[in-house]
ZAMARGU-4260 file (C-alpha; in steps of 0.2 Angstrom, whole numbers, plus 5000, padded with zeros to 4 digits):
<rodrens>
0) 5354/5568/4649 | 5359/5567/4667 | 5369/5554/4677 | 5365/5551/4695 | 5381/5553/4706
5) 5390/5565/4694 | 5394/5583/4698 | 5380/5595/4692 | 5394/5605/4684 | 5400/5591/4674
10) 5396/5591/4655 | 5385/5577/4649 | 5382/5568/4633 | 5374/5552/4627 | 5389/5545/4617
15) 5407/5551/4616 | 5416/5545/4600 | 5435/5545/4601 | 5443/5546/4584 | 5438/5556/4569
20) 5443/5545/4555 | 5430/5538/4543 | 5424/5525/4556 | 5422/5538/4570 | 5413/5551/4559
25) 5402/5537/4552 | 5397/5532/4569 | 5394/5550/4575 | 5383/5553/4559 | 5372/5538/4562
30) 5370/5542/4580 | 5366/5560/4577 | 5353/5557/4563 | 5344/5546/4576 | 5343/5560/4588
35) 5357/5554/4600 | 5367/5568/4608 | 5385/5564/4602 | 5402/5572/4604 | 5417/5567/4593
40) 5434/5571/4598 | 5451/5568/4590 | 5469/5572/4597 | 5475/5579/4580 | 5474/5597/4578
45) 5469/5595/4560 | 5464/5581/4548 | 5479/5570/4543 | 5481/5572/4524 | 5487/5554/4519
50) 5481/5542/4506 | 5480/5527/4517 | 5463/5517/4515 | 5457/5522/4498 | 5443/5510/4492
55) 5425/5511/4497 | 5415/5495/4493 | 5396/5494/4488 | 5390/5488/4505 | 5397/5503/4513
60) 5390/5515/4501 | 5373/5507/4502 | 5371/5512/4520 | 5378/5530/4520 | 5367/5546/4517
65) 5363/5549/4499 | 5372/5567/4500 | 5388/5558/4507 | 5387/5546/4493 | 5385/5559/4479
70) 5399/5569/4486 | 5411/5554/4487 | 5406/5550/4469 | 5409/5567/4463 | 5427/5567/4469
75) 5433/5550/4465 | 5435/5537/4451 | 5428/5520/4451 | 5438/5504/4446 | 5426/5493/4436
80) 5439/5480/4431 | 5451/5469/4441 | 5466/5460/4433 | 5479/5448/4439 | 5496/5448/4429
85) 5509/5435/4429 | 5527/5440/4425 | 5540/5427/4421 | 5555/5425/4410 | 5543/5421/4396
90) 5535/5438/4397 | 5520/5446/4405 | 5502/5439/4403 | 5485/5443/4411 | 5479/5427/4419
95) 5463/5433/4426 | 5452/5447/4421 | 5435/5451/4431 | 5423/5464/4424 | 5414/5471/4439
100) 5400/5479/4429 | 5383/5472/4432 | 5389/5460/4446 | 5381/5469/4461 | 5363/5476/4463
105) 5368/5493/4469 | 5385/5502/4466 | 5397/5494/4453 | 5415/5492/4456 | 5426/5500/4469
110) 5425/5519/4473 | 5443/5525/4474 | 5449/5541/4483 | 5461/5545/4497 | 5456/5542/4515
115) 5457/5560/4519 | 5445/5565/4505 | 5432/5552/4512 | 5435/5560/4530 | 5432/5577/4522
120) 5415/5572/4514 | 5409/5564/4530 | 5415/5578/4541 | 5406/5591/4530 | 5390/5581/4531
125) 5391/5579/4550 | 5394/5597/4553 | 5377/5601/4544 | 5367/5590/4556 | 5358/5599/4570
130) 5364/5596/4587 | 5359/5599/4605 | 5369/5615/4605 | 5369/5621/4587 | 5377/5613/4573
135) 5388/5597/4576 | 5407/5599/4575 | 5422/5588/4577 | 5432/5594/4592 | 5450/5593/4586
140) 5465/5594/4597 | 5455/5586/4611 | 5463/5570/4619 | 5454/5557/4630 | 5466/5557/4645
145) 5457/5544/4656 | 5440/5536/4658 | 5431/5526/4672 | 5415/5516/4668 | 5402/5510/4680
150) 5383/5505/4680 | 5378/5523/4677 | 5389/5528/4663 | 5407/5533/4659 | 5417/5548/4667
155) 5430/5554/4655 | 5444/5567/4657 | 5447/5577/4642 | 5462/5588/4637 | 5455/5601/4626
160) 5463/5617/4618 | 5454/5626/4632 | 5461/5615/4646 | 5455/5600/4656 | 5437/5595/4656
165) 5427/5582/4664 | 5413/5574/4654 | 5400/5562/4659 | 5393/5551/4645 | 5382/5536/4644
170) 5393/5527/4632 | 5410/5528/4625 | 5414/5522/4608 | 5433/5519/4603 | 5437/5523/4585
175) 5455/5528/4589 | 5464/5516/4577 | 5476/5501/4578 | 5486/5509/4593 | 5470/5512/4602
180) 5473/5519/4620 | 5456/5514/4625 | 5458/5496/4620 | 5475/5496/4630 | 5467/5504/4645
185) 5453/5490/4645 | 5467/5477/4645 | 5460/5468/4630 | 5472/5457/4620 | 5475/5460/4602
190) 5481/5444/4596 | 5487/5439/4579 | 5503/5440/4568 | 5515/5452/4559 | 5519/5446/4541
195) 5538/5444/4538 | 5537/5454/4522 | 5539/5473/4522 | 5528/5484/4511 | 5531/5500/4501
200) 5517/5512/4496 | 5517/5526/4483 | 5503/5537/4477 | 5509/5547/4462 | 5506/5551/4444
205) 5515/5540/4431 | 5521/5540/4413 | 5524/5524/4404 | 5509/5514/4411 | 5505/5507/4394
210) 5490/5495/4395 | 5491/5494/4414 | 5477/5502/4424 | 5466/5506/4410 | 5456/5494/4399
215) 5444/5499/4385 | 5441/5516/4393 | 5438/5510/4411 | 5449/5510/4426 | 5456/5494/4432
220) 5464/5488/4449 | 5479/5477/4445 | 5488/5464/4455 | 5505/5457/4448 | 5514/5442/4453
225) 5532/5439/4447 | 5547/5427/4449 | 5565/5429/4444 | 5580/5436/4453 | 5584/5452/4463
230) 5569/5463/4466 | 5558/5454/4453 | 5550/5440/4464 | 5535/5447/4473 | 5519/5456/4470
235) 5513/5474/4465 | 5495/5480/4468 | 5488/5496/4460 | 5472/5506/4462 | 5467/5521/4452
240) 5466/5538/4461 | 5456/5553/4456 | 5468/5567/4452 | 5477/5566/4435 | 5466/5551/4431
245) 5470/5538/4423 | 5489/5541/4426 | 5487/5543/4445 | 5489/5527/4455 | 5491/5520/4472
250) 5505/5507/4471 | 5510/5494/4484 | 5524/5482/4483 | 5531/5469/4495 | 5549/5465/4500
255) 5556/5449/4507 | 5570/5448/4519 | 5584/5449/4506 | 5575/5463/4496 | 5573/5473/4512
260) 5592/5473/4515 | 5595/5489/4505 | 5582/5498/4515 | 5588/5493/4533 | 5593/5507/4545
265) 5602/5496/4557 | 5589/5501/4571 | 5575/5491/4578 | 5557/5496/4583 | 5549/5494/4600
270) 5545/5475/4595 | 5563/5472/4590 | 5560/5471/4571 | 5572/5480/4560 | 5567/5497/4555
275) 5567/5502/4536 | 5572/5519/4530 | 5558/5529/4520 | 5559/5523/4502 | 5561/5535/4487
280) 5547/5536/4474 | 5559/5530/4460 | 5564/5515/4470 | 5546/5510/4473 | 5542/5513/4454
285) 5557/5503/4449 | 5553/5488/4460 | 5535/5488/4452 | 5542/5490/4435 | 5553/5474/4435
290) 5537/5465/4442 | 5527/5470/4427 | 5519/5486/4432 | 5518/5498/4416 | 5531/5497/4403
295) 5550/5499/4402 | 5547/5518/4401 | 5538/5519/4418 | 5543/5534/4428 | 5535/5545/4441
300) 5530/5562/4435 | 5541/5575/4445 | 5531/5584/4459 | 5516/5572/4458 | 5520/5562/4474
305) 5506/5562/4486 | 5512/5548/4498 | 5527/5537/4499 | 5530/5526/4514 | 5535/5509/4520
310) 5525/5498/4533 | 5523/5481/4540 | 5506/5471/4539 | 5498/5465/4555 | 5483/5453/4555
315) 5475/5455/4572 | 5458/5454/4581 | 5453/5460/4598 | 5446/5447/4610 | 5430/5458/4614
320) 5422/5472/4605 | 5413/5478/4621 | 5417/5481/4639 | 5401/5486/4649 | 5398/5504/4642
325) 5413/5505/4631 | 5413/5499/4613 | 5427/5497/4600 | 5425/5499/4581 | 5437/5499/4566
330) 5455/5497/4568 | 5454/5497/4587 | 5446/5480/4584 | 5455/5472/4569 | 5469/5475/4556
335) 5475/5466/4541 | 5483/5467/4524 | 5476/5482/4513 | 5475/5470/4498 | 5456/5469/4494
340) 5451/5486/4501 | 5441/5479/4516 | 5448/5487/4532 | 5440/5504/4532 | 5424/5496/4525
345) 5424/5483/4539 | 5426/5497/4552 | 5412/5508/4545 | 5401/5493/4545 | 5405/5490/4563
350) 5400/5508/4566 | 5384/5507/4557 | 5379/5490/4565 | 5382/5497/4582 | 5374/5515/4580
355) 5356/5510/4577 | 5357/5497/4592 | 5364/5510/4604 | 5352/5523/4598 | 5337/5512/4602
360) 5344/5510/4620 | 5349/5529/4622 | 5331/5534/4616 | 5323/5522/4628 | 5315/5511/4614
365) 5325/5495/4620 | 5329/5489/4637 | 5347/5494/4643 | 5348/5477/4651 | 5341/5468/4636
370) 5349/5457/4623 | 5351/5470/4609 | 5368/5478/4613 | 5376/5461/4616 | 5373/5456/4598
375) 5385/5469/4591 | 5400/5459/4596 | 5392/5442/4591 | 5388/5449/4573 | 5403/5460/4569
380) 5417/5450/4577 | 5411/5434/4569 | 5410/5443/4552 | 5427/5452/4554 | 5435/5436/4560
385) 5430/5427/4544 | 5436/5442/4533 | 5453/5443/4542 | 5456/5425/4540 | 5452/5425/4522
390) 5463/5440/4519 | 5477/5433/4529 | 5477/5417/4519 | 5476/5427/4503 | 5491/5438/4508
395) 5502/5424/4513 | 5498/5415/4496 | 5501/5431/4486 | 5518/5435/4495 | 5525/5417/4493
400) 5541/5416/4483 | 5540/5397/4482 | 5540/5391/4464 | 5527/5377/4468 | 5515/5390/4476
405) 5518/5401/4460 | 5513/5387/4449 | 5498/5382/4459 | 5492/5400/4461 | 5494/5404/4443
410) 5485/5388/4438 | 5470/5392/4450 | 5469/5409/4443 | 5468/5403/4425 | 5455/5391/4430
415) 5445/5405/4438 | 5447/5415/4422 | 5438/5401/4413 | 5424/5400/4425 | 5415/5417/4423
420) 5400/5410/4433 | 5411/5412/4449 | 5416/5430/4445 | 5399/5437/4451 | 5401/5428/4468
425) 5419/5435/4469 | 5414/5453/4465 | 5400/5452/4478 | 5412/5445/4491 | 5424/5459/4489
430) 5409/5472/4488 | 5405/5464/4505 | 5387/5460/4500 | 5387/5441/4504 | 5390/5443/4523
435) 5375/5437/4533 | 5370/5436/4552 | 5360/5420/4550 | 5367/5412/4565 | 5365/5427/4577
440) 5352/5430/4590 | 5344/5444/4581 | 5340/5433/4566 | 5324/5423/4568 | 5311/5414/4557
445) 5293/5411/4562 | 5285/5395/4554 | 5269/5386/4558 | 5265/5367/4554 | 5249/5359/4553
450) 5244/5348/4568 | 5250/5329/4567 | 5232/5323/4572 | 5220/5323/4564 | 5230/5320/4548
455) 5218/5329/4537 | 5219/5334/4524 | 5230/5320/4518 | 5240/5332/4508 | 5249/5336/4523
460) 5258/5320/4522 | 5254/5312/4505 | 5260/5310/4492 | 5279/5308/4497 | 5278/5318/4513
465) 5266/5331/4506 | 5265/5349/4512 | 5276/5345/4527 | 5290/5338/4516 | 5289/5353/4504
470) 5290/5365/4519 | 5305/5356/4525 | 5314/5357/4509 | 5310/5375/4506 | 5316/5380/4523
475) 5333/5370/4522 | 5338/5372/4504 | 5325/5383/4495 | 5331/5398/4486 | 5325/5412/4497
480) 5331/5426/4508 | 5333/5420/4526 | 5333/5430/4542 | 5351/5438/4544 | 5353/5440/4525
485) 5356/5457/4517 | 5340/5462/4508 | 5343/5463/4489 | 5339/5479/4480 | 5323/5481/4471
490) 5311/5494/4465 | 5299/5500/4478 | 5281/5501/4473 | 5280/5520/4475 | 5263/5523/4468
495) 5255/5510/4479 | 5263/5517/4495 | 5261/5536/4491 | 5280/5537/4489 | 5291/5543/4474
500) 5297/5529/4463 | 5314/5524/4469 | 5326/5509/4472 | 5328/5502/4490 | 5346/5508/4491
505) 5354/5518/4498 | 5345/5512/4513 | 5337/5525/4524 | 5321/5517/4529 | 5325/5513/4547
510) 5315/5497/4553 | 5305/5492/4538 | 5291/5480/4538 | 5290/5471/4521 | 5274/5461/4517
515) 5273/5450/4502 | 5257/5444/4495 | 5264/5428/4488 | 5257/5417/4473 | 5239/5411/4473
520) 5243/5392/4471 | 5255/5393/4486 | 5243/5403/4496 | 5230/5390/4493 | 5241/5377/4499
525) 5245/5387/4514 | 5227/5390/4519 | 5222/5371/4515 | 5235/5365/4527 | 5235/5379/4541
530) 5216/5381/4545 | 5220/5396/4556 | 5228/5406/4542 | 5217/5419/4532 | 5225/5424/4515
535) 5225/5442/4513 | 5224/5453/4498 | 5238/5466/4495 | 5227/5480/4502 | 5223/5469/4517
540) 5241/5466/4520 | 5245/5484/4519 | 5232/5487/4532 | 5240/5474/4543 | 5257/5482/4541
545) 5250/5499/4547 | 5242/5490/4562 | 5258/5482/4566 | 5267/5498/4564 | 5255/5507/4576
550) 5258/5493/4589 | 5277/5494/4588 | 5279/5510/4599 | 5288/5520/4585 | 5300/5506/4581
555) 5294/5502/4564 | 5296/5517/4552 | 5292/5511/4535 | 5278/5498/4528 | 5280/5491/4511
560) 5268/5479/4503 | 5273/5469/4487 | 5259/5462/4477 | 5260/5445/4469 | 5264/5453/4452
565) 5280/5462/4459 | 5296/5455/4452 | 5305/5457/4469 | 5295/5441/4475 | 5306/5430/4464
570) 5322/5439/4470 | 5317/5437/4488 | 5312/5419/4485 | 5294/5421/4491 | 5281/5407/4488
575) 5267/5409/4500 | 5261/5425/4509 | 5274/5431/4522 | 5282/5446/4530 | 5300/5451/4533
580) 5305/5464/4547 | 5321/5473/4540 | 5333/5481/4552 | 5340/5499/4550 | 5356/5491/4542
585) 5345/5482/4529 | 5348/5465/4536 | 5332/5454/4538 | 5328/5452/4556 | 5313/5441/4555
590) 5305/5431/4542 | 5287/5426/4546 | 5276/5414/4536 | 5262/5416/4538 | 5261/5435/4541
595) 5257/5437/4559 | 5255/5453/4570 | 5260/5443/4585 | 5276/5436/4577 | 5283/5454/4574
600) 5278/5460/4591 | 5285/5445/4600 | 5301/5447/4590 | 5303/5465/4595 | 5300/5461/4613
605) 5311/5445/4615 | 5325/5448/4603 | 5327/5467/4603 | 5320/5471/4620 | 5307/5484/4615
610) 5298/5490/4630 | 5279/5492/4633 | 5272/5481/4619 | 5255/5474/4621 | 5245/5462/4610
615) 5235/5446/4610 | 5248/5433/4613 | 5236/5419/4611 | 5233/5425/4593 | 5250/5419/4587
620) 5256/5401/4589 | 5274/5398/4593 | 5286/5395/4579 | 5289/5377/4574 | 5307/5369/4575
625) 5317/5370/4560 | 5316/5352/4556 | 5299/5343/4554 | 5302/5324/4558 | 5285/5318/4554
630) 5287/5315/4536 | 5303/5306/4539 | 5294/5295/4553 | 5279/5291/4542 | 5289/5287/4527
635) 5302/5277/4536 | 5288/5267/4544 | 5280/5264/4527 | 5297/5258/4520 | 5300/5247/4535
640) 5283/5239/4534 | 5285/5236/4515 | 5302/5228/4519 | 5294/5217/4532 | 5280/5211/4521
645) 5293/5207/4507 | 5303/5197/4519 | 5288/5187/4524 | 5285/5182/4506 | 5302/5175/4504
650) 5303/5157/4505 | 5312/5150/4521
</rodrens>
């Protein structure tokens, strides 16, 4: 690519990614696979071998390339059980156990491996991708010194092992961590709080675990909450690690102010907070032991320590995720407690959300001044803010030493243990499968209503509001997948589409048009009340899908048609014939009932900003508002008339 006004000797690239952690590499992979010329740089000369973020959730795995997922699974363990322990003077007891098997429709449990292993798998895959100048590579030992953005792009000064280099890029993506120099250079505030407690982390192999961390032959992730004196009050959190499984664990404990005293150095950090000395592995293990981790014989296997450190927990969120041609992802945007294993996954999903949008603009499919890129902040900041707030509340609750909080917390956990119906929702929340973009600009639904006059057939209103009332209820509270929701997993009709039989996930279908035949009685009701609608067979729907694809100027990559007999219709909450346009990140962009060519192309043009679309606009009616007042007005009038008649009959 070229940028007007830049020196012809200046190197150019579509997107420069700064930071080669899991978030940055994920963004680079997603961009490169979509044909974007991308460079990724990192100031470190070599990958940092640290345990750090160690849990990969199902929602992240769903969107990664299959080869990446297979390699991650081969070098990891999967925690399939979560348990909460309570340790008091009366002894230790499990107050809540959640079996994560069968709770999600794709990957079960939490895939556990060190962050550096995740980076290694992603890096190796990235370096197999074809680039503009040969194979892709991560440029290590390269630091972004400065940058300047304008309407044409971003001019960057890089300090490389070969010397200074000027680079012109169309877009700059900051994945440079919680201390992001790019965020600071933009002057964006990073508001939030630092928790009072200090935290210690230890990754090692243990003897004397007992029943902890292993249940009926499956790995478990454990949370322990205890009260007492000395080092006893507080929590521990453990997650299984792959080497020396099941004895290898990542262990985290918290320290209140009094418990931190023996670790103080007498010095302060740049924010004036007391600095702690590095902990010894036996100290961390002993704190966890008195809180109920393992047995009285718990000890660290000599020579097995992979990581031992202390840290503070920040809960912060940047004010904006975008500044003109500069975007922020991952820890550069948000940070919070590691409990729950959400942070790295949030960042990788930031990257995946942004990559396909940026690729459409870079490739010229969507307008650079259109609405698409603005949706990145609206979607991801809203989701990340909800997650950060939930984790912040949970972290404060777990860290509290207040006896009343301890009692209430334990009572609620026991109650949750007696309500297994809630476990599935809890598992899907941690797996990050429940998050939706329903209220965002890219999520739209197309519905049509019969005309108010003439009111024929009368089934439109009678009995009890008729078709219009039923449509109201279906739209408001009906069990169905809505625009903005994640598309559930199901078996693709491979034989019908000429594709090998497979499941929907891992998702690599790009923009997908999903057409649903619907049920015969619902289709008859639709055709009876909407005279302009023609009910199509599955074969005719498939032909319509291919026609829509041909009009989409290469945006829609996959067409899938589900016949009335397909079990996915029930999962999707389909009644009458409809279509769903699914985004490259597998969220539903558009739901249209009835299935209309015009509703899809109008969506691509107005919501996504796709250029050069042409179709018969008169052939697709505008979408109706969400609430249909006519049934309410009619039946309120009937009720008022009935009351008036009754009042006239009463004696005066």
